C-alpha positions as CSV (number, residue, x, y, z in Angstrom):
1,M,-15.1,-217.3,-186.0
2,D,-13.0,-219.0,-183.5
3,R,-13.9,-218.8,-179.1
4,A,-11.2,-216.3,-179.4
5,A,-12.2,-213.4,-181.4
6,F,-15.9,-214.2,-180.2
7,E,-14.4,-214.0,-176.7
8,D,-12.4,-210.7,-177.3
9,L,-16.0,-209.1,-179.0
10,V,-17.3,-209.9,-175.3
11,D,-14.9,-208.4,-174.2
12,R,-15.0,-205.5,-175.7
13,A,-19.3,-205.4,-174.9
14,L,-17.8,-205.2,-171.1
15,E,-14.9,-202.7,-171.9
16,Q,-17.7,-199.8,-172.8
17,L,-19.7,-200.4,-169.8
18,P,-19.8,-197.4,-167.7
19,E,-18.3,-197.5,-164.3
20,W,-21.0,-197.8,-162.1
21,V,-22.4,-200.7,-163.9
22,L,-18.9,-202.7,-164.2
23,D,-18.9,-201.5,-159.9
24,A,-22.2,-203.9,-159.4
25,L,-20.2,-206.9,-161.6
26,D,-17.9,-207.2,-158.5
27,N,-19.4,-210.6,-157.3
28,V,-20.2,-211.9,-161.8
29,I,-17.9,-214.1,-163.7
30,V,-18.6,-213.3,-167.1
31,T,-18.2,-216.6,-169.9
32,V,-18.7,-217.5,-173.2
33,E,-19.6,-221.4,-174.0
34,D,-20.5,-222.5,-177.1
35,R,-24.1,-223.6,-176.5
36,P,-26.8,-223.9,-173.8
37,N,-26.8,-226.9,-171.7
38,A,-30.3,-228.2,-171.5
39,E,-30.7,-226.9,-167.9
40,Q,-29.9,-223.6,-169.5
41,D,-32.5,-224.0,-172.2
42,P,-35.0,-226.5,-171.5
43,H,-37.0,-225.6,-174.3
44,G,-34.2,-225.5,-176.7
45,E,-34.8,-221.8,-178.0
46,G,-31.7,-221.5,-178.9
47,I,-31.2,-218.4,-176.5
48,L,-28.2,-215.9,-176.3
49,G,-27.0,-215.5,-173.0
50,I,-28.3,-216.4,-169.3
51,Y,-27.7,-215.1,-165.7
52,E,-27.2,-216.8,-163.3
53,G,-27.4,-216.3,-159.8
54,V,-29.3,-213.7,-157.8
55,S,-30.3,-210.5,-158.5
56,L,-28.7,-207.6,-156.8
57,H,-33.0,-206.9,-156.3
58,D,-33.4,-209.7,-154.6
59,R,-30.2,-209.8,-152.3
60,G,-31.3,-209.5,-148.7
61,F,-29.3,-209.2,-145.7
62,E,-28.2,-212.9,-145.2
63,Y,-26.9,-213.1,-149.0
64,T,-22.9,-213.1,-147.9
65,M,-19.9,-215.7,-148.7
66,A,-22.1,-217.1,-152.1
67,L,-20.1,-218.0,-154.8
68,P,-19.9,-215.7,-157.6
69,D,-22.8,-215.4,-160.1
70,R,-22.4,-216.0,-163.8
71,I,-23.2,-214.0,-167.3
72,V,-22.8,-216.6,-169.8
73,I,-23.2,-215.6,-173.4
74,F,-23.3,-218.4,-176.1
75,R,-21.5,-218.5,-179.2
76,L,-23.2,-221.0,-181.5
77,P,-26.5,-219.4,-181.2
78,H,-25.1,-215.5,-181.8
79,L,-23.1,-217.3,-185.3
80,S,-26.3,-218.9,-186.3
81,L,-27.9,-215.6,-186.5
82,E,-25.2,-215.5,-189.6
83,L,-24.9,-211.2,-188.8
84,P,-22.0,-209.3,-190.0
85,V,-19.0,-208.9,-187.8
86,P,-20.4,-205.0,-187.0
87,E,-24.0,-206.0,-186.2
88,L,-22.6,-208.9,-184.3
89,E,-20.6,-207.2,-181.7
90,Q,-24.3,-205.1,-181.7
91,E,-26.1,-208.3,-180.8
92,I,-23.3,-209.2,-178.2
93,R,-23.6,-206.4,-176.8
94,A,-27.3,-206.4,-176.3
95,T,-26.9,-209.9,-174.6
96,V,-24.1,-208.9,-172.7
97,L,-26.4,-205.7,-171.6
98,H,-30.0,-208.0,-171.2
99,E,-28.1,-210.3,-169.1
100,I,-26.6,-207.1,-167.0
101,A,-29.9,-206.2,-166.4
102,H,-30.9,-209.4,-165.2
103,H,-28.1,-208.7,-162.3
104,L,-29.3,-205.5,-161.8
105,G,-32.8,-207.5,-160.5
106,I,-34.8,-206.2,-164.3
107,D,-37.5,-209.0,-165.4
108,D,-38.0,-209.6,-169.0
109,D,-41.9,-207.9,-168.7
110,R,-39.7,-204.7,-167.7
111,L,-36.8,-205.3,-170.3
112,H,-39.3,-205.4,-173.1
113,E,-41.0,-202.3,-171.3
114,L,-37.6,-200.7,-172.3
115,G,-37.3,-202.4,-175.7
116,W,-34.3,-204.3,-174.8
117,D,-35.6,-207.3,-175.9
């Protein structure tokens, strides 16, 4: 799948979000990259996405004039799963939701408890 088609699936996942979630993404950029770099995936686990920023939960009153946070969805690790397009679309949606949860302040332990990992 080429990058444009993959980006369309990411866009579709974002379009399906409830309005209150979209409002919470006011200062967040969602982007697609082919693969994580060594800093993003230091253990080479083949992560599917990453949230880079300060979660809403951890921001204090002094948090102003900051650059936008980023959610990065990685194309090649998703494609390496070799899923049919409908299942790939579901996996992308799950990854987008997972990274948005981090932006909202939900950590991996809580995501695991909720069955979102």
